[in-house]
Z-matrix of the N, CA and C atoms (Angstrom, degrees):
N
C 1 1.474
C 2 1.518 1 111.11
N 3 1.334 2 116.80 1 -44.85
C 4 1.466 3 120.40 2 -178.52
C 5 1.519 4 111.15 3 -63.37
N 6 1.331 5 117.09 4 -45.76
C 7 1.468 6 120.69 5 179.67
C 8 1.523 7 110.27 6 -62.86
N 9 1.326 8 116.98 7 -42.84
C 10 1.459 9 120.46 8 -179.43
C 11 1.526 10 111.50 9 -64.82
N 12 1.330 11 116.54 10 -40.52
C 13 1.461 12 119.66 11 -179.99
C 14 1.521 13 110.98 12 -68.30
N 15 1.343 14 117.87 13 -39.17
C 16 1.466 15 120.92 14 175.92
C 17 1.528 16 110.03 15 -63.37
N 18 1.325 17 117.26 16 -39.24
C 19 1.459 18 120.56 17 177.37
C 20 1.524 19 110.92 18 -62.60
N 21 1.332 20 117.57 19 -40.89
C 22 1.465 21 121.17 20 176.52
C 23 1.524 22 110.58 21 -61.12
N 24 1.339 23 117.33 22 -42.66
C 25 1.461 24 121.02 23 -179.99
C 26 1.523 25 110.72 24 -63.37
N 27 1.336 26 117.16 25 -42.84
C 28 1.465 27 120.60 26 -179.00
C 29 1.523 28 110.52 27 -64.90
N 30 1.324 29 117.12 28 -47.30
C 31 1.462 30 120.52 29 -179.42
C 32 1.522 31 111.01 30 -64.14
N 33 1.332 32 117.09 31 -43.45
C 34 1.465 33 120.03 32 -179.45
C 35 1.523 34 111.17 33 -66.23
N 36 1.335 35 117.87 34 -37.96
C 37 1.463 36 119.89 35 178.44
C 38 1.521 37 110.58 36 -64.95
N 39 1.327 38 117.27 37 -38.84
C 40 1.463 39 120.11 38 178.40
C 41 1.525 40 110.77 39 -66.48
N 42 1.339 41 117.12 40 -40.71
C 43 1.458 42 119.34 41 178.77
C 44 1.522 43 111.33 42 -67.25
N 45 1.332 44 117.12 43 -39.36
C 46 1.464 45 119.72 44 177.23
C 47 1.520 46 110.44 45 -63.24
N 48 1.332 47 116.74 46 -39.12
C 49 1.464 48 120.25 47 177.07
C 50 1.523 49 110.72 48 -61.64
N 51 1.321 50 117.85 49 -44.56
C 52 1.461 51 120.89 50 179.37
C 53 1.524 52 111.14 51 -64.93
N 54 1.342 53 116.94 52 -42.84
C 55 1.459 54 120.14 53 -179.72
C 56 1.522 55 111.49 54 -64.14
N 57 1.336 56 117.09 55 -44.48
C 58 1.462 57 119.18 56 -178.44
C 59 1.519 58 111.09 57 -67.98
N 60 1.340 59 117.74 58 -33.18
C 61 1.459 60 119.93 59 175.31
C 62 1.525 61 110.57 60 -65.53
N 63 1.342 62 116.25 61 -43.19
C 64 1.463 63 119.87 62 178.72
C 65 1.521 64 111.46 63 -65.91
N 66 1.333 65 116.58 64 -35.23
C 67 1.462 66 120.35 65 -179.87
C 68 1.521 67 110.55 66 -64.90
N 69 1.337 68 117.03 67 -42.96
C 70 1.461 69 120.40 68 -179.54
C 71 1.522 70 110.59 69 -62.99
N 72 1.331 71 117.15 70 -35.77
C 73 1.463 72 120.85 71 -176.22
C 74 1.521 73 112.60 72 -85.55
N 75 1.319 74 118.50 73 -20.00
C 76 1.464 75 121.37 74 -171.36
C 77 1.523 76 112.76 75 -114.82
N 78 1.323 77 117.10 76 48.08
C 79 1.468 78 122.23 77 174.57
C 80 1.515 79 113.45 78 63.88
N 81 1.323 80 117.34 79 6.32
C 82 1.453 81 124.98 80 168.24
C 83 1.517 82 115.99 81 77.60
N 84 1.327 83 120.31 82 -37.54
C 85 1.463 84 118.60 83 -173.54
C 86 1.521 85 111.35 84 -134.85
N 87 1.322 86 115.82 85 149.35
C 88 1.459 87 120.63 86 175.15
C 89 1.525 88 110.33 87 -64.49
N 90 1.329 89 116.80 88 -38.28
C 91 1.466 90 120.94 89 -179.60
C 92 1.525 91 110.01 90 -62.67
N 93 1.330 92 116.17 91 -34.85
C 94 1.460 93 119.77 92 -177.28
C 95 1.521 94 110.84 93 -73.48
N 96 1.323 95 117.78 94 -43.08
C 97 1.462 96 120.40 95 -178.07
C 98 1.529 97 112.10 96 -86.72
N 99 1.354 98 116.66 97 -19.23
C 100 1.468 99 123.66 98 177.21
C 101 1.526 100 112.93 99 61.76
N 102 1.323 101 117.71 100 4.99
C 103 1.453 102 120.57 101 175.75
C 104 1.512 103 115.08 102 71.82
N 105 1.342 104 118.86 103 12.42
C 106 1.457 105 120.03 104 -178.83
C 107 1.527 106 111.52 105 -77.96
N 108 1.322 107 116.16 106 -52.13
C 109 1.462 108 119.84 107 -177.26
C 110 1.521 109 112.08 108 -89.26
N 111 1.311 110 117.08 109 -25.77
C 112 1.464 111 120.46 110 -176.80
C 113 1.527 112 108.45 111 -128.19
N 114 1.318 113 114.79 112 79.48
C 115 1.460 114 118.69 113 -176.06
C 116 1.521 115 112.10 114 -68.62
N 117 1.328 116 117.20 115 -25.59
C 118 1.459 117 119.12 116 -176.50
C 119 1.521 118 111.94 117 -68.54
N 120 1.328 119 118.09 118 -21.77
C 121 1.467 120 119.75 119 -177.97
C 122 1.527 121 110.73 120 -69.63
N 123 1.345 122 117.77 121 -27.62
C 124 1.463 123 120.61 122 177.06
C 125 1.525 124 109.95 123 -63.75
N 126 1.329 125 115.87 124 -44.84
C 127 1.461 126 119.49 125 177.54
C 128 1.522 127 111.20 126 -63.54
N 129 1.330 128 116.49 127 -37.00
C 130 1.463 129 119.94 128 178.65
C 131 1.524 130 111.07 129 -62.86
N 132 1.325 131 117.23 130 -45.43
C 133 1.463 132 119.81 131 -180.00
C 134 1.522 133 111.43 132 -68.63
N 135 1.339 134 116.92 133 -37.09
C 136 1.461 135 118.99 134 177.10
C 137 1.524 136 110.42 135 -62.57
N 138 1.330 137 115.99 136 -42.26
C 139 1.463 138 119.81 137 177.85
C 140 1.514 139 110.97 138 -63.85
N 141 1.333 140 116.68 139 -41.41
C 142 1.459 141 120.02 140 -175.15
C 143 1.521 142 111.54 141 -71.47
N 144 1.328 143 118.36 142 -42.67
C 145 1.462 144 120.98 143 -173.32
C 146 1.527 145 113.39 144 -89.20
N 147 1.340 146 118.55 145 -22.10
C 148 1.460 147 120.17 146 -173.54
C 149 1.531 148 111.63 147 -116.74
N 150 1.327 149 116.35 148 -66.58
C 151 1.458 150 119.84 149 -171.13
C 152 1.520 151 112.35 150 -70.19
N 153 1.318 152 115.72 151 -50.66
C 154 1.469 153 119.41 152 -175.17
C 155 1.528 154 113.23 153 -63.94
N 156 1.343 155 120.89 154 -46.68
C 157 1.475 156 119.17 155 177.59
C 158 1.525 157 113.03 156 -61.59
N 159 1.340 158 117.37 157 -41.59
C 160 1.458 159 119.23 158 -179.71
C 161 1.525 160 111.49 159 -63.67
N 162 1.329 161 115.55 160 -42.17
C 163 1.464 162 119.12 161 179.06
C 164 1.522 163 111.13 162 -63.26
N 165 1.312 164 115.69 163 -46.11
C 166 1.462 165 120.11 164 -178.36
C 167 1.526 166 111.44 165 -65.89
N 168 1.323 167 116.78 166 -43.03
C 169 1.463 168 120.13 167 -177.89
C 170 1.525 169 111.86 168 -67.00
N 171 1.314 170 115.97 169 -42.44
C 172 1.461 171 118.67 170 -179.46
C 173 1.525 172 110.69 171 -60.77
N 174 1.326 173 116.48 172 -43.13
C 175 1.466 174 119.13 173 -178.61
C 176 1.521 175 110.73 174 -68.76
N 177 1.329 176 116.78 175 -53.39
C 178 1.461 177 119.57 176 -171.04
C 179 1.525 178 112.12 177 -68.20
N 180 1.342 179 117.84 178 -47.44
C 181 1.455 180 118.95 179 -173.86
C 182 1.523 181 113.10 180 -77.96
N 183 1.314 182 117.34 181 -27.92
C 184 1.454 183 117.65 182 173.43
C 185 1.520 184 110.66 183 -69.89
N 186 1.321 185 117.17 184 -33.88
C 187 1.461 186 119.47 185 174.29
C 188 1.522 187 110.68 186 -65.86
N 189 1.340 188 116.20 187 -41.20
C 190 1.465 189 119.22 188 177.31
C 191 1.527 190 110.32 189 -61.53
N 192 1.330 191 116.77 190 -38.55
C 193 1.464 192 119.14 191 179.67
C 194 1.522 193 111.29 192 -67.11
N 195 1.317 194 117.52 193 -31.76
C 196 1.457 195 119.56 194 174.95
C 197 1.523 196 111.20 195 -68.15
N 198 1.334 197 116.97 196 -37.55
C 199 1.461 198 120.15 197 -176.02
C 200 1.527 199 110.97 198 -72.14
N 201 1.337 200 116.94 199 -42.70
C 202 1.464 201 120.12 200 -172.11
C 203 1.528 202 109.54 201 -124.84
N 204 1.324 203 117.02 202 93.41
C 205 1.458 204 121.07 203 -179.10
C 206 1.523 205 111.85 204 -73.64
N 207 1.329 206 117.79 205 -24.78
C 208 1.458 207 120.02 206 -175.54
C 209 1.522 208 111.92 207 -73.22
N 210 1.351 209 117.49 208 -32.72
C 211 1.462 210 120.19 209 -176.64
C 212 1.520 211 112.26 210 -90.17
N 213 1.330 212 117.50 211 -33.24
C 214 1.459 213 120.68 212 -175.32
C 215 1.522 214 108.78 213 -126.43
N 216 1.311 215 116.71 214 118.32
C 217 1.451 216 121.56 215 174.98
C 218 1.531 217 109.13 216 -103.68
N 219 1.323 218 115.27 217 163.02
C 220 1.459 219 119.00 218 -174.34
C 221 1.525 220 112.45 219 -66.36
N 222 1.326 221 117.84 220 -29.32
C 223 1.461 222 118.73 221 -174.57
C 224 1.523 223 113.20 222 -74.52
N 225 1.340 224 118.40 223 -8.63
C 226 1.466 225 119.58 224 177.41
C 227 1.518 226 111.83 225 -108.78
N 228 1.346 227 117.61 226 12.68
C 229 1.461 228 119.68 227 179.16
C 230 1.527 229 110.67 228 -63.55
N 231 1.343 230 117.55 229 -39.85
C 232 1.465 231 119.32 230 179.60
C 233 1.519 232 111.20 231 -64.49
N 234 1.328 233 117.52 232 -39.40
C 235 1.466 234 120.01 233 176.29
C 236 1.525 235 110.44 234 -66.20
N 237 1.312 236 115.76 235 -39.40
C 238 1.460 237 120.44 236 178.98
C 239 1.522 238 110.94 237 -60.66
N 240 1.325 239 117.27 238 -45.31
C 241 1.458 240 121.06 239 179.74
C 242 1.522 241 111.14 240 -66.31
N 243 1.336 242 117.35 241 -38.83
C 244 1.461 243 120.23 242 179.79
C 245 1.522 244 111.19 243 -61.60
N 246 1.327 245 116.77 244 -52.51
C 247 1.454 246 119.69 245 -179.13
C 248 1.518 247 111.74 246 -66.45
N 249 1.325 248 117.19 247 -33.89
C 250 1.456 249 119.95 248 179.34
C 251 1.518 250 110.70 249 -66.57
N 252 1.324 251 117.72 250 -42.36
C 253 1.463 252 120.64 251 178.43
C 254 1.524 253 110.93 252 -63.47
N 255 1.339 254 116.80 253 -42.77
C 256 1.464 255 119.79 254 178.98
C 257 1.524 256 110.55 255 -62.97
N 258 1.338 257 117.06 256 -44.23
C 259 1.457 258 119.89 257 179.40
C 260 1.520 259 111.61 258 -67.06
N 261 1.331 260 116.90 259 -35.74
C 262 1.464 261 119.54 260 178.55
C 263 1.518 262 110.81 261 -64.20
N 264 1.327 263 117.38 262 -45.42
C 265 1.465 264 120.54 263 177.57
C 266 1.520 265 110.47 264 -61.93
N 267 1.337 266 116.65 265 -39.11
C 268 1.464 267 120.79 266 179.78
C 269 1.527 268 111.12 267 -62.75
N 270 1.328 269 116.95 268 -48.54
C 271 1.463 270 119.95 269 -178.73
C 272 1.523 271 111.72 270 -69.79
N 273 1.335 272 117.84 271 -35.05
C 274 1.461 273 120.15 272 177.65
C 275 1.523 274 110.26 273 -66.02
N 276 1.337 275 118.06 274 -38.86
C 277 1.466 276 120.05 275 178.51
C 278 1.525 277 110.95 276 -64.53
N 279 1.338 278 117.04 277 -39.42
C 280 1.465 279 119.40 278 175.10
C 281 1.521 280 110.19 279 -64.09
N 282 1.322 281 116.94 280 -41.33
C 283 1.459 282 120.17 281 177.52
C 284 1.518 283 112.44 282 -62.82
N 285 1.343 284 117.63 283 -38.41
C 286 1.459 285 120.78 284 176.68
C 287 1.526 286 110.92 285 -63.19
N 288 1.329 287 115.58 286 -42.82
C 289 1.461 288 119.39 287 179.18
C 290 1.525 289 110.87 288 -62.37
N 291 1.326 290 116.67 289 -41.50
C 292 1.462 291 120.03 290 176.12
C 293 1.524 292 111.23 291 -64.74
N 294 1.326 293 116.64 292 -38.17
C 295 1.461 294 120.04 293 -178.09
C 296 1.521 295 111.64 294 -65.85
N 297 1.328 296 116.37 295 -44.86
C 298 1.459 297 118.58 296 -175.94
C 299 1.521 298 111.58 297 -77.27
N 300 1.323 299 118.30 298 -24.83
C 301 1.465 300 120.28 299 179.87
C 302 1.519 301 112.37 300 -84.13
N 303 1.327 302 117.52 301 -28.22
C 304 1.465 303 120.24 302 -178.85
C 305 1.522 304 113.22 303 -104.65
N 306 1.337 305 118.36 304 -8.68
C 307 1.464 306 123.11 305 -175.19
C 308 1.525 307 111.29 306 56.20
N 309 1.300 308 116.20 307 32.93
C 310 1.459 309 121.02 308 -178.29
C 311 1.520 310 108.07 309 -134.53
N 312 1.318 311 116.37 310 124.38
C 313 1.462 312 120.04 311 -178.63
C 314 1.517 313 113.06 312 -87.20
N 315 1.326 314 118.05 313 -12.68
C 316 1.464 315 120.07 314 179.23
C 317 1.523 316 111.40 315 -73.51
N 318 1.338 317 117.56 316 -34.95
C 319 1.463 318 120.91 317 -177.47
C 320 1.530 319 111.61 318 -64.03
N 321 1.345 320 120.22 319 -51.64
C 322 1.469 321 117.96 320 178.72
C 323 1.516 322 112.91 321 -65.26
N 324 1.332 323 116.83 322 -32.93
C 325 1.463 324 118.99 323 177.98
C 326 1.516 325 110.70 324 -62.43
N 327 1.321 326 116.34 325 -47.80
C 328 1.466 327 119.80 326 179.24
C 329 1.525 328 110.91 327 -63.70
N 330 1.341 329 117.06 328 -39.16
C 331 1.468 330 120.78 329 -179.88
C 332 1.522 331 110.84 330 -61.54
N 333 1.329 332 116.34 331 -48.72
C 334 1.459 333 120.57 332 -177.44
C 335 1.522 334 110.60 333 -65.77
N 336 1.329 335 116.73 334 -39.98
C 337 1.467 336 119.56 335 -179.09
C 338 1.520 337 110.35 336 -63.75
N 339 1.330 338 116.90 337 -48.93
C 340 1.463 339 120.37 338 -174.30
C 341 1.521 340 111.06 339 -67.35
N 342 1.336 341 117.49 340 -47.53
C 343 1.459 342 120.12 341 -171.38
C 344 1.521 343 113.26 342 -82.76
N 345 1.313 344 117.30 343 -29.18
C 346 1.466 345 117.86 344 -176.57
C 347 1.521 346 112.24 345 -102.20
N 348 1.313 347 116.95 346 -57.72
C 349 1.458 348 119.62 347 -171.82
C 350 1.520 349 112.83 348 -74.48
N 351 1.332 350 118.49 349 -19.18
C 352 1.461 351 120.22 350 -179.50
C 353 1.522 352 112.75 351 -104.51
N 354 1.341 353 118.16 352 -45.04
C 355 1.462 354 120.27 353 -173.27
C 356 1.525 355 113.27 354 -86.08
N 357 1.332 356 117.38 355 -41.03
C 358 1.460 357 120.06 356 -177.02
C 359 1.531 358 112.47 357 -61.01
N 360 1.343 359 120.28 358 -46.52
C 361 1.474 360 118.15 359 178.02
C 362 1.518 361 113.28 360 -60.95
N 363 1.339 362 117.90 361 -35.88
C 364 1.458 363 119.96 362 177.68
C 365 1.526 364 111.08 363 -64.21
N 366 1.315 365 117.39 364 -31.46
C 367 1.464 366 120.53 365 177.52
C 368 1.521 367 111.01 366 -66.63
N 369 1.336 368 116.52 367 -29.39
C 370 1.460 369 119.31 368 177.34
C 371 1.525 370 111.59 369 -79.63
N 372 1.339 371 117.72 370 -35.72
C 373 1.462 372 120.44 371 -175.84
C 374 1.526 373 110.59 372 -75.05
N 375 1.334 374 116.88 373 -56.05
C 376 1.461 375 122.19 374 179.95
C 377 1.524 376 108.62 375 -130.09
N 378 1.328 377 118.48 376 76.65
C 379 1.468 378 120.23 377 -172.34
C 380 1.520 379 114.24 378 -62.99
N 381 1.328 380 117.72 379 -33.44
C 382 1.464 381 118.83 380 -175.65
C 383 1.522 382 112.52 381 -72.97
N 384 1.326 383 118.31 382 -12.83
C 385 1.463 384 121.15 383 -177.69
C 386 1.523 385 113.25 384 -99.00
N 387 1.310 386 118.54 385 4.29
C 388 1.459 387 120.73 386 -175.79
C 389 1.524 388 110.76 387 -120.70
N 390 1.326 389 114.70 388 150.29
C 391 1.466 390 120.02 389 176.95
C 392 1.518 391 110.84 390 -66.27
N 393 1.321 392 116.05 391 -34.29
C 394 1.461 393 119.63 392 -175.79
C 395 1.529 394 111.58 393 -67.32
N 396 1.338 395 116.78 394 -15.97
C 397 1.471 396 120.12 395 175.60
C 398 1.521 397 110.38 396 -61.37
N 399 1.309 398 117.48 397 -40.25
C 400 1.459 399 121.02 398 -179.88
C 401 1.531 400 111.28 399 -75.09
N 402 1.330 401 117.09 400 -31.07
C 403 1.458 402 119.80 401 178.84
C 404 1.524 403 111.11 402 -72.05
N 405 1.320 404 116.86 403 -35.99
C 406 1.455 405 121.74 404 -177.55
C 407 1.523 406 110.38 405 -111.32
N 408 1.326 407 115.35 406 46.98
C 409 1.468 408 119.31 407 -179.13
C 410 1.527 409 111.41 408 -61.91
N 411 1.315 410 116.31 409 -38.08
C 412 1.467 411 118.96 410 -179.53
C 413 1.524 412 110.87 411 -64.76
N 414 1.334 413 116.61 412 -33.62
C 415 1.456 414 119.55 413 177.55
C 416 1.522 415 110.70 414 -64.11
N 417 1.319 416 116.53 415 -45.16
C 418 1.457 417 119.91 416 179.18
C 419 1.529 418 111.63 417 -67.09
N 420 1.334 419 116.58 418 -35.69
C 421 1.463 420 119.35 419 175.69
C 422 1.523 421 110.85 420 -63.77
N 423 1.324 422 115.88 421 -38.74
C 424 1.461 423 119.63 422 178.37
C 425 1.527 424 111.07 423 -66.83
N 426 1.334 425 116.36 424 -42.23
C 427 1.459 426 119.49 425 179.06
C 428 1.528 427 111.55 426 -64.64
N 429 1.327 428 116.89 427 -29.39
C 430 1.463 429 120.31 428 -177.06
C 431 1.530 430 112.58 429 -87.49
N 432 1.330 431 116.97 430 -42.71
C 433 1.465 432 120.13 431 -169.79
C 434 1.523 433 113.92 432 -116.38
N 435 1.329 434 118.62 433 1.05
C 436 1.448 435 120.31 434 -178.49
C 437 1.523 436 111.51 435 88.02
N 438 1.340 437 115.71 436 -167.93
C 439 1.461 438 120.06 437 -177.61
C 440 1.524 439 111.02 438 -64.50
N 441 1.311 440 115.42 439 132.50
C 442 1.456 441 120.77 440 170.00
C 443 1.523 442 107.58 441 -141.70
N 444 1.313 443 116.18 442 177.77
C 445 1.463 444 119.68 443 -175.50
C 446 1.524 445 111.46 444 -65.77
N 447 1.321 446 117.26 445 -37.40
C 448 1.463 447 119.58 446 -179.06
C 449 1.521 448 110.49 447 -65.45
N 450 1.326 449 117.23 448 -42.53
C 451 1.455 450 120.64 449 -179.16
C 452 1.525 451 111.06 450 -65.96
N 453 1.331 452 117.13 451 -41.97
C 454 1.462 453 120.33 452 178.68
C 455 1.523 454 110.17 453 -63.44
N 456 1.328 455 117.55 454 -42.32
C 457 1.461 456 120.55 455 177.06
C 458 1.520 457 111.04 456 -62.24
N 459 1.329 458 117.66 457 -39.32
C 460 1.464 459 120.30 458 179.49
C 461 1.523 460 111.01 459 -63.85
N 462 1.333 461 117.29 460 -42.22
C 463 1.463 462 120.57 461 178.54
C 464 1.523 463 110.42 462 -62.63
N 465 1.332 464 117.13 463 -47.36
C 466 1.463 465 121.01 464 -177.55
C 467 1.521 466 110.83 465 -64.14
N 468 1.335 467 117.26 466 -44.02
C 469 1.464 468 120.66 467 -178.51
C 470 1.521 469 110.71 468 -63.94
N 471 1.326 470 117.77 469 -44.86
C 472 1.462 471 120.00 470 -179.77
C 473 1.522 472 110.95 471 -64.67
N 474 1.330 473 117.51 472 -39.56
C 475 1.457 474 119.92 473 -179.92
C 476 1.524 475 111.01 474 -67.24
N 477 1.329 476 117.52 475 -42.42
C 478 1.464 477 120.61 476 178.11
C 479 1.524 478 111.36 477 -65.14
N 480 1.327 479 117.30 478 -40.67
C 481 1.459 480 120.10 479 176.50
C 482 1.522 481 111.17 480 -62.88
N 483 1.319 482 117.42 481 -37.18
C 484 1.458 483 120.27 482 177.59
C 485 1.521 484 110.79 483 -61.98
N 486 1.339 485 116.40 484 -44.82
C 487 1.467 486 120.05 485 178.51
C 488 1.522 487 110.56 486 -62.71
N 489 1.336 488 117.25 487 -42.50
C 490 1.464 489 120.77 488 179.58
C 491 1.521 490 110.64 489 -61.44
N 492 1.330 491 117.49 490 -44.58
C 493 1.461 492 120.72 491 -180.00
C 494 1.524 493 111.25 492 -63.77
N 495 1.336 494 117.34 493 -40.40
C 496 1.459 495 120.16 494 178.85
C 497 1.523 496 111.51 495 -66.01
N 498 1.335 497 117.47 496 -40.98
C 499 1.467 498 120.74 497 178.00
C 500 1.524 499 110.51 498 -64.87
N 501 1.332 500 117.14 499 -42.52
C 502 1.463 501 120.13 500 176.39
C 503 1.518 502 111.24 501 -59.86
N 504 1.325 503 116.82 502 -41.65
C 505 1.461 504 119.86 503 179.03
C 506 1.525 505 110.96 504 -64.17
N 507 1.337 506 117.38 505 -40.00
C 508 1.462 507 120.33 506 176.55
C 509 1.519 508 111.18 507 -62.51
N 510 1.334 509 117.09 508 -43.64
C 511 1.460 510 120.48 509 -179.85
C 512 1.520 511 111.33 510 -63.70
N 513 1.330 512 116.59 511 -41.26
C 514 1.467 513 119.57 512 178.80
C 515 1.522 514 110.49 513 -63.97
N 516 1.344 515 116.79 514 -44.01
C 517 1.463 516 120.02 515 179.17
C 518 1.522 517 111.07 516 -64.37
N 519 1.333 518 117.29 517 -40.57
C 520 1.458 519 121.23 518 179.54
C 521 1.523 520 110.64 519 -65.79
N 522 1.328 521 117.44 520 -43.82
C 523 1.458 522 121.22 521 178.75
C 524 1.520 523 111.25 522 -63.29
N 525 1.328 524 116.69 523 -38.57
C 526 1.462 525 119.85 524 179.76
C 527 1.524 526 110.67 525 -66.53
N 528 1.351 527 117.30 526 -40.01
C 529 1.463 528 120.44 527 177.82
C 530 1.523 529 111.07 528 -64.97
N 531 1.343 530 118.08 529 -42.10
C 532 1.459 531 120.81 530 178.46
C 533 1.516 532 110.97 531 -64.74
N 534 1.324 533 116.66 532 -37.18
C 535 1.454 534 120.41 533 179.35
C 536 1.522 535 110.88 534 -66.09
N 537 1.332 536 116.96 535 -36.70
C 538 1.460 537 120.34 536 178.24
C 539 1.521 538 110.36 537 -68.30
N 540 1.349 539 116.69 538 -39.19
C 541 1.465 540 120.21 539 179.56
C 542 1.516 541 110.58 540 -63.71
N 543 1.333 542 117.33 541 -41.21
C 544 1.455 543 120.13 542 179.39
C 545 1.521 544 111.22 543 -63.88
C-alpha cells in the first residue's frame, strides 16, 4: 500500500507539473483560448479536472478504506469523493494562481502535492492527530453526521473561492499578455 501510494504521488506530481507548464504557455485557461487555435488544451483540462482526479481518488481512497475500516466505512465513500473533489479543485486553483503569478510551474506542483496528496489523506485516516482536522472541521462533521449547514457552507465557500482564484489568474495572465504587446 505504501509503495503504491508513493507511486501515485510521484505520477500525479509529474502530471501536475506538465499541466501547469502547459497552462503557463497556453494562455492559462480554456475560457481564454476558447479552444479555437489550441484544441488539445480542452482535452488536457478535461483530463485534469474530470478523468484524472476521479481515477486517482478512486484508487487511493478505496485503498485507504481497505487499510483502515475503523476510520472509513463504505457508506461515506460518496461523501469522501465529494469533499475530495471540492478540495482538489480548490488547491488546484490556488496552484494555478501561483503558477501564473510566479511564472514557475514547480511552485504550484509542490503546493498541491504537499497540501492535498499528503495532508488531506492523513486527515481521513487519523483526523484527530493532524492540524488539518481543525481546519476542515466541517468536512469531518459532514463525514460523520451527513449533510448539515456547516458542511454545505464549506462546499459553497471553497467552490466560490476556487472560481475567484481562477478568474484572478486569468486576469493576471491577460494583463501580462497586454503588457508584453505594448
